[in-house]
MIROVEX-754975 format. One record per residue: residue number from 1; x, y, z of N, C-alpha, C in turn. Coordinates in pm, whole numbers, plus 50000, padded with zeros to 5 digits. Each point is the difference from the previous one (the first is absolute). Last residue first. Layout:
BEGIN
<rec nr="NUM" n_u="X" n_v="Y" n_w="Z" ca_u="X" ca_v="Y" ca_w="Z" c_u="X" c_v="Y" c_w="Z"/>
...
***
This chain:
BEGIN
<rec nr="78" n_u="39812" n_v="45283" n_w="47012" ca_u="49913" ca_v="50077" ca_w="50092" c_u="50033" c_v="50145" c_w="50000"/>
<rec nr="77" n_u="50236" n_v="49616" n_w="49760" ca_u="49855" ca_v="49994" ca_w="49974" c_u="49911" c_v="50076" c_w="50099"/>
<rec nr="76" n_u="50514" n_v="50064" n_w="49769" ca_u="49943" ca_v="49963" ca_w="50131" c_u="49848" c_v="50009" c_w="49989"/>
<rec nr="75" n_u="50297" n_v="50131" n_w="49646" ca_u="49976" ca_v="49857" ca_w="50003" c_u="49935" c_v="49953" c_w="50131"/>
<rec nr="74" n_u="50155" n_v="50454" n_w="49899" ca_u="49871" ca_v="49972" ca_w="49934" c_u="49965" c_v="49851" c_w="50001"/>
<rec nr="73" n_u="50426" n_v="50157" n_w="50174" ca_u="49886" ca_v="50040" ca_w="50085" c_u="49864" c_v="49971" c_w="49938"/>
<rec nr="72" n_u="50422" n_v="49691" n_w="49879" ca_u="49956" ca_v="50136" ca_w="49967" c_u="49881" c_v="50038" c_w="50087"/>
<rec nr="71" n_u="50425" n_v="49638" n_w="50055" ca_u="49856" ca_v="50020" ca_w="50014" c_u="49968" c_v="50147" c_w="49971"/>
<rec nr="70" n_u="50441" n_v="49795" n_w="50029" ca_u="49941" ca_v="49985" ca_w="49867" c_u="49849" c_v="50017" c_w="50004"/>
<rec nr="69" n_u="50455" n_v="50181" n_w="50299" ca_u="49868" ca_v="49937" ca_w="50004" c_u="49946" c_v="49992" c_w="49859"/>
<rec nr="68" n_u="50441" n_v="50148" n_w="50058" ca_u="49978" ca_v="49946" ca_w="50134" c_u="49868" c_v="49927" c_w="50010"/>
<rec nr="67" n_u="50239" n_v="50020" n_w="49521" ca_u="49945" ca_v="50094" ca_w="50096" c_u="49978" c_v="49933" c_w="50134"/>
<rec nr="66" n_u="50390" n_v="49852" n_w="49635" ca_u="49858" ca_v="49989" ca_w="50030" c_u="49957" c_v="50101" c_w="50106"/>
<rec nr="65" n_u="50459" n_v="49915" n_w="49817" ca_u="49912" ca_v="50081" ca_w="49916" c_u="49854" c_v="50004" c_w="50042"/>
<rec nr="64" n_u="50516" n_v="49890" n_w="50137" ca_u="49882" ca_v="49994" ca_w="50086" c_u="49892" c_v="50083" c_w="49932"/>
<rec nr="63" n_u="50473" n_v="49722" n_w="49820" ca_u="49924" ca_v="50124" ca_w="50013" c_u="49877" c_v="49974" c_w="50085"/>
<rec nr="62" n_u="50416" n_v="49683" n_w="50090" ca_u="49900" ca_v="50026" ca_w="49896" c_u="49938" c_v="50137" c_w="50022"/>
<rec nr="61" n_u="50432" n_v="49633" n_w="50151" ca_u="49941" ca_v="50133" ca_w="50018" c_u="49908" c_v="50027" c_w="49883"/>
<rec nr="60" n_u="50266" n_v="49555" n_w="50274" ca_u="49930" ca_v="50056" ca_w="49885" c_u="49950" c_v="50140" c_w="50035"/>
<rec nr="59" n_u="50353" n_v="49568" n_w="50175" ca_u="49948" ca_v="50135" ca_w="50027" c_u="49942" c_v="50054" c_w="49870"/>
<rec nr="58" n_u="50164" n_v="49568" n_w="49996" ca_u="49970" ca_v="50006" ca_w="50143" c_u="49944" c_v="50136" c_w="50042"/>
<rec nr="57" n_u="50165" n_v="49844" n_w="49555" ca_u="49857" ca_v="49999" ca_w="50024" c_u="49963" c_v="50005" c_w="50147"/>
<rec nr="56" n_u="50468" n_v="49793" n_w="49872" ca_u="49929" ca_v="50102" ca_w="49923" c_u="49850" c_v="49988" c_w="50027"/>
<rec nr="55" n_u="50364" n_v="49845" n_w="50360" ca_u="49915" ca_v="49946" ca_w="49893" c_u="49930" c_v="50116" c_w="49929"/>
<rec nr="54" n_u="50463" n_v="49901" n_w="50351" ca_u="49898" ca_v="50088" ca_w="49942" c_u="49925" c_v="49930" c_w="49887"/>
<rec nr="53" n_u="50388" n_v="49834" n_w="50254" ca_u="49868" ca_v="49959" ca_w="50050" c_u="49886" c_v="50078" c_w="49934"/>
<rec nr="52" n_u="50462" n_v="50097" n_w="49910" ca_u="49974" ca_v="49865" ca_w="49953" c_u="49861" c_v="49950" c_w="50041"/>
<rec nr="51" n_u="50168" n_v="50423" n_w="50153" ca_u="49963" ca_v="50004" ca_w="49858" c_u="49967" c_v="49862" c_w="49944"/>
<rec nr="50" n_u="49918" n_v="50052" n_w="50518" ca_u="50115" ca_v="50021" ca_w="49913" c_u="49953" c_v="50009" c_w="49855"/>
<rec nr="49" n_u="49727" n_v="50139" n_w="50471" ca_u="50021" ca_v="49895" ca_w="49900" c_u="50120" c_v="50036" c_w="49913"/>
<rec nr="48" n_u="49708" n_v="50121" n_w="50488" ca_u="50121" ca_v="50031" ca_w="49925" c_u="50020" c_v="49884" c_w="49902"/>
<rec nr="47" n_u="49506" n_v="50148" n_w="50187" ca_u="50115" ca_v="49913" ca_w="50018" c_u="50119" c_v="50057" c_w="49922"/>
<rec nr="46" n_u="49562" n_v="50273" n_w="50215" ca_u="50068" ca_v="49953" ca_w="49879" c_u="50121" c_v="49915" c_w="50036"/>
<rec nr="45" n_u="49573" n_v="50017" n_w="50319" ca_u="50118" ca_v="50082" ca_w="49974" c_u="50068" c_v="49943" c_w="49876"/>
<rec nr="44" n_u="49603" n_v="49821" n_w="50248" ca_u="49977" ca_v="50092" ca_w="49888" c_u="50112" c_v="50102" c_w="49983"/>
<rec nr="43" n_u="49990" n_v="49611" n_w="50298" ca_u="49960" ca_v="50127" ca_w="50062" c_u="49974" c_v="50109" c_w="49896"/>
<rec nr="42" n_u="50156" n_v="49559" n_w="49882" ca_u="49873" ca_v="49979" ca_w="50071" c_u="49949" c_v="50125" c_w="50071"/>
<rec nr="41" n_u="50308" n_v="50089" n_w="49575" ca_u="50008" ca_v="49897" ca_w="50103" c_u="49866" c_v="49991" c_w="50073"/>
<rec nr="40" n_u="50083" n_v="50152" n_w="49467" ca_u="49981" ca_v="50045" ca_w="50137" c_u="50016" c_v="49884" c_w="50097"/>
<rec nr="39" n_u="50005" n_v="49970" n_w="49515" ca_u="50110" ca_v="50090" ca_w="50034" c_u="49992" c_v="50052" c_w="50143"/>
<rec nr="38" n_u="49665" n_v="49719" n_w="49788" ca_u="50119" ca_v="49921" ca_w="50029" c_u="50121" c_v="50087" c_w="50035"/>
<rec nr="37" n_u="49574" n_v="50173" n_w="49848" ca_u="50003" ca_v="49971" ca_w="50143" c_u="50124" c_v="49920" c_w="50039"/>
<rec nr="36" n_u="49979" n_v="50343" n_w="49577" ca_u="49974" ca_v="49860" ca_w="50033" c_u="50015" c_v="49978" c_w="50151"/>
<rec nr="35" n_u="49856" n_v="50471" n_w="49786" ca_u="50123" ca_v="49931" ca_w="50040" c_u="49963" c_v="49859" c_w="50045"/>
<rec nr="34" n_u="49805" n_v="50472" n_w="49723" ca_u="49967" ca_v="49864" ca_w="50042" c_u="50130" c_v="49928" c_w="50028"/>
<rec nr="33" n_u="49782" n_v="50530" n_w="49927" ca_u="50120" ca_v="49921" ca_w="50015" c_u="49959" c_v="49865" c_w="50055"/>
<rec nr="32" n_u="49755" n_v="50430" n_w="49721" ca_u="49982" ca_v="49887" ca_w="50091" c_u="50131" c_v="49923" c_w="49999"/>
<rec nr="31" n_u="49868" n_v="50549" n_w="49874" ca_u="50064" ca_v="49871" ca_w="49973" c_u="49955" c_v="49898" c_w="50104"/>
<rec nr="30" n_u="49780" n_v="50492" n_w="49771" ca_u="50090" ca_v="49944" ca_w="50100" c_u="50056" c_v="49867" c_w="49956"/>
<rec nr="29" n_u="49608" n_v="50305" n_w="49852" ca_u="50130" ca_v="50063" ca_w="49978" c_u="50098" c_v="49950" c_w="50106"/>
<rec nr="28" n_u="49548" n_v="49841" n_w="49972" ca_u="50004" ca_v="50067" ca_w="49871" c_u="50134" c_v="50064" c_w="49969"/>
<rec nr="27" n_u="49892" n_v="49934" n_w="50501" ca_u="49939" ca_v="49917" ca_w="49896" c_u="49994" c_v="50080" c_w="49869"/>
<rec nr="26" n_u="50387" n_v="50155" n_w="50315" ca_u="49855" ca_v="50001" ca_w="49999" c_u="49946" c_v="49903" c_w="49896"/>
<rec nr="25" n_u="50481" n_v="49949" n_w="50276" ca_u="49935" ca_v="50095" ca_w="49910" c_u="49850" c_v="49988" c_w="50011"/>
<rec nr="24" n_u="50259" n_v="49575" n_w="50115" ca_u="50057" ca_v="50133" ca_w="50022" c_u="49937" c_v="50093" c_w="49898"/>
<rec nr="23" n_u="49936" n_v="49462" n_w="50246" ca_u="49972" ca_v="50102" ca_w="49898" c_u="50071" c_v="50129" c_w="50038"/>
<rec nr="22" n_u="50051" n_v="49425" n_w="50093" ca_u="49999" ca_v="50136" ca_w="50053" c_u="49967" c_v="50095" c_w="49885"/>
<rec nr="21" n_u="49997" n_v="49418" n_w="50133" ca_u="49984" ca_v="50118" ca_w="49913" c_u="49999" c_v="50130" c_w="50080"/>
<rec nr="20" n_u="50163" n_v="49426" n_w="49982" ca_u="49952" ca_v="50109" ca_w="50084" c_u="49996" c_v="50126" c_w="49913"/>
<rec nr="19" n_u="49969" n_v="49475" n_w="49826" ca_u="50067" ca_v="50129" ca_w="49996" c_u="49934" c_v="50099" c_w="50096"/>
<rec nr="18" n_u="49842" n_v="49552" n_w="49917" ca_u="50143" ca_v="49976" ca_w="50015" c_u="50081" c_v="50130" c_w="50000"/>
<rec nr="17" n_u="49516" n_v="49959" n_w="49926" ca_u="50034" ca_v="49979" ca_w="50140" c_u="50148" c_v="49973" c_w="50025"/>
<rec nr="16" n_u="49763" n_v="50310" n_w="49615" ca_u="50058" ca_v="49867" ca_w="50009" c_u="50042" c_v="49977" c_w="50145"/>
<rec nr="15" n_u="49777" n_v="50398" n_w="49893" ca_u="49970" ca_v="49929" ca_w="49875" c_u="50044" c_v="49854" c_w="50006"/>
<rec nr="14" n_u="49853" n_v="50301" n_w="50438" ca_u="50115" ca_v="49964" ca_w="49917" c_u="49954" c_v="49925" c_w="49876"/>
<rec nr="13" n_u="49724" n_v="50162" n_w="50381" ca_u="49995" ca_v="50067" ca_w="49869" c_u="50119" c_v="49966" c_w="49911"/>
<rec nr="12" n_u="49941" n_v="49842" n_w="50458" ca_u="49881" ca_v="49955" ca_w="49927" c_u="49988" c_v="50063" c_w="49861"/>
<rec nr="11" n_u="50351" n_v="50126" n_w="50310" ca_u="50021" ca_v="49871" ca_w="49937" c_u="49879" c_v="49954" c_w="49919"/>
<rec nr="10" n_u="50108" n_v="50523" n_w="50070" ca_u="49948" ca_v="49891" ca_w="50082" c_u="50008" c_v="49869" c_w="49922"/>
<rec nr="9" n_u="50347" n_v="50391" n_w="49909" ca_u="49867" ca_v="49960" ca_w="49952" c_u="49954" c_v="49885" c_w="50089"/>
<rec nr="8" n_u="50372" n_v="50415" n_w="50114" ca_u="49968" ca_v="49859" ca_w="49978" c_u="49857" c_v="49980" c_w="49952"/>
<rec nr="7" n_u="50319" n_v="50428" n_w="49894" ca_u="49895" ca_v="49961" ca_w="50092" c_u="49966" c_v="49853" c_w="49977"/>
<rec nr="6" n_u="50446" n_v="50360" n_w="49899" ca_u="49913" ca_v="49890" ca_w="49957" c_u="49903" c_v="49966" c_w="50112"/>
<rec nr="5" n_u="50382" n_v="50334" n_w="49985" ca_u="49862" ca_v="50045" ca_w="49975" c_u="49910" c_v="49891" c_w="49941"/>
<rec nr="4" n_u="50460" n_v="49965" n_w="50177" ca_u="49994" ca_v="50028" ca_w="49856" c_u="49860" c_v="50038" c_w="49954"/>
<rec nr="3" n_u="50088" n_v="49878" n_w="50448" ca_u="50102" ca_v="50103" ca_w="49975" c_u="50004" c_v="50040" c_w="49853"/>
<rec nr="2" n_u="49725" n_v="49639" n_w="50145" ca_u="49941" ca_v="50130" ca_w="50034" c_u="50099" c_v="50114" c_w="49974"/>
<rec nr="1" n_u="50143" n_v="49555" n_w="49949" ca_u="49915" ca_v="50039" ca_w="49890" c_u="49939" c_v="50138" c_w="50027"/>
***
């Protein structure tokens, strides 16, 4: 994933615990790649699968439209 400029997302921030996530690009102008954990072995290496084993929805790519932080400086109470 690093060879394709993807950065792993910490597990605590995943939208769905069944999908591992990576981001590429900047917040507001990037992508999130979500790959089903079932496609990985116990060492987190991608498994070799045949076309017959493939399930639609195992890999999702979405825009990364949100900002890195949603806290505005004026919102801090000190």
